[in-house]
C-alpha positions, -999 to 999 in steps of 0.1 A, spaced: 475 305 -154 501 297 -182 497 317 -214 486 287 -234 457 279 -211 448 316 -209 444 318 -247 428 284 -249 401 294 -224 397 330 -237 396 322 -274 375 291 -269 349 310 -248 347 339 -273 343 315 -303 316 296 -285 297 328 -278 299 338 -315 287 304 -324 257 307 -300 248 341 -315 249 326 -350 229 296 -340 202 317 -324 201 340 -355 198 310 -378 170 295 -357 151 328 -359 145 326 -396 108 323 -405 96 296 -428 76 302 -460 39 310 -456 29 282 -479 40 250 -463 55 223 -484 67 188 -478 102 201 -475 92 218 -442 83 185 -426 107 170 -401 98 134 -411 83 125 -378 48 110 -380 24 95 -355 -8 76 -359 -5 75 -396 -12 111 -405 0 133 -376 32 150 -388 56 175 -373 64 208 -391 98 224 -389 85 257 -375 108 284 -360 108 291 -323 86 320 -311 102 354 -313 99 360 -275 117 328 -268 146 336 -292 148 371 -276 154 355 -242 183 335 -258 198 367 -271 194 384 -237 211 355 -220 240 356 -244 245 393 -240 242 391 -202 270 364 -204 292 388 -224 286 415 -199 295 392 -171 327 381 -187 337 418 -191 329 427 -155 342 396 -138 370 370 -142 362 343 -167 384 347 -198 417 331 -187 439 356 -169 416 386 -175 406 399 -140 374 417 -151 367 454 -151 353 454 -116 385 438 -101 365 412 -81 381 381 -68 370 354 -43 400 363 -21 389 399 -19 353 389 -11 365 366 16 387 392 32 358 417 31 334 392 47 361 385 74 366 421 81 328 427 84 326 397 108 355 411 129 338 445 131 305 430 142 316 403 166 350 414 180 335 439 205 314 410 219 344 387 222 364 415 238 337 420 264 337 384 274 375 382 273 377 408 301 360 384 325 379 362 350 386 328 335 365 306 358 336 331 357 338 331 319 335 293 320 303 296 340 287 323 318 260 306 296 261 332 268 299 331 266 298 293 265 274 294 236 300 313 217 327 289 229 306 260 216 304 277 183 341 282 182 347 246 192 324 234 164 344 254 139 379 246 150 380 214 171 354 189 160 375 174 132 399 158 157 380 158 191 346 150 177 313 169 180 308 156 215 344 164 225 350 127 235 379 123 211 391 92 193 422 70 194 451 95 193 429 125 200 422 133 237 388 131 253 381 167 265 352 157 288 368 131 311 388 155 334 421 138 324 444 167 313 476 156 295 490 191 293 472 206 323 439 225 328 450 259 340 441 290 319 477 294 310 482 257 300 450 255 279 456 288 262 492 278 254 478 246 238 454 265 217 478 292 206 510 273 201 498 238 196 514 207 211 538 180 199 540 149 221 566 124 209 568 89 222 600 74 208 602 38 194 618 15 219 620 -18 199 657 -16 196 663 -6 232 641 -35 244 659 -59 221 637 -88 214 600 -99 213 601 -115 247 613 -83 264 587 -63 245 559 -86 256 571 -84 292 573 -46 291 537 -45 276 525 -66 305 544 -44 330 530 -12 316 494 -25 315 499 -38 351 505 -2 363 468 6 357 455 -27 370 446 -41 336 466 -73 343 487 -88 370 525 -86 363 541 -120 365 577 -125 376 591 -118 341 570 -87 337 579 -74 371 615 -78 363 611 -51 336 608 -24 363 645 -14 361 641 -13 324 610 9 327 630 33 350 658 35 325 638 40 294 605 55 304 608 74 337 623 105 322 589 112 307 564 92 326 580 94 360 594 67 383 559 58 393 544 60 358 521 89 367 532 111 337 543 146 334 520 174 322 550 196 313 560 171 286 525 159 278 536 124 290 505 103 298 497 89 332 501 51 329 484 43 361 449 54 353 423 39 329 427 66 302 446 53 272 450 78 244 460 52 218 443 22 234 451 -1 263 450 -35 247 481 -55 246 483 -50 208 479 -12 212 506 -9 239 529 -31 219 525 -10 188 533 21 209 564 6 223 577 -8 190 568 21 167 564 51 190 538 78 186 537 114 175 507 133 187 503 168 171 479 195 182 482 223 155 485 259 167 454 281 164 466 314 177 467 333 144 432 319 135 416 328 167 433 358 182 435 365 219 399 371 227 384 341 210 413 320 223 403 328 259 366 321 253 374 288 236 399 279 264 372 286 290 348 264 270 373 235 269 379 240 306 342 237 313 340 205 293 366 187 314 354 201 348 318 188 346 301 221 336 
């Protein structure tokens, strides 16, 4: 925090506390025993029901004093006065790290025990999969959804369609290192709306969505030249590159003519962030087994 704001907060807080103490002390004064009209507030109801300006009860005022002094003690012990860190040296970062360490000491032996199991046996263990579901809820639902069915641009993990493969090594690599699947924009290479429309029809015909007319079928050499390096000569994709299979009914970004056209013209850039440092080896294996179980009907 800059020096100006440090002093602004610190001095402002101290002055406010002093003002509170003065205000409570002033409110604690006792009025005269013989009431006079000067002690009336001026509020009147029903013609003759008037309100006196009586001081608050002593016990009530003492509670105010206790609250103020407690606040002063808190500001001495904990951060609250600008850059002053407090006598106890507490910080939210230190508390978070302590809680994380406590959680590691409690749960890591459990994770380690499950991580020693064979991968497929782990995916069939109900207790381990409960842990996997908890890990999935913490790290994966934002993109893939609470039901793991994904969304446009985020793979459905339950359909058995594996863009990057479903072996232990492949899923673990996805979780640890993340993935980056790049579909380049091909508008310039296709050169013209008519060619783009024909390529859209040809690509959609590979999965049986439409019948390719003569103009669309004529795009096959162009497909080989521009697309086969990733998607293969037959359009069945390549898991090593994360290139989608264009011959099935799974469309990551949508299979309508508008969706496919957008993909061709603008390209796509699908990013799966790495989670290796967050999860560690043992939790990564459990989560990988859980994801594997989702896509294999378990």
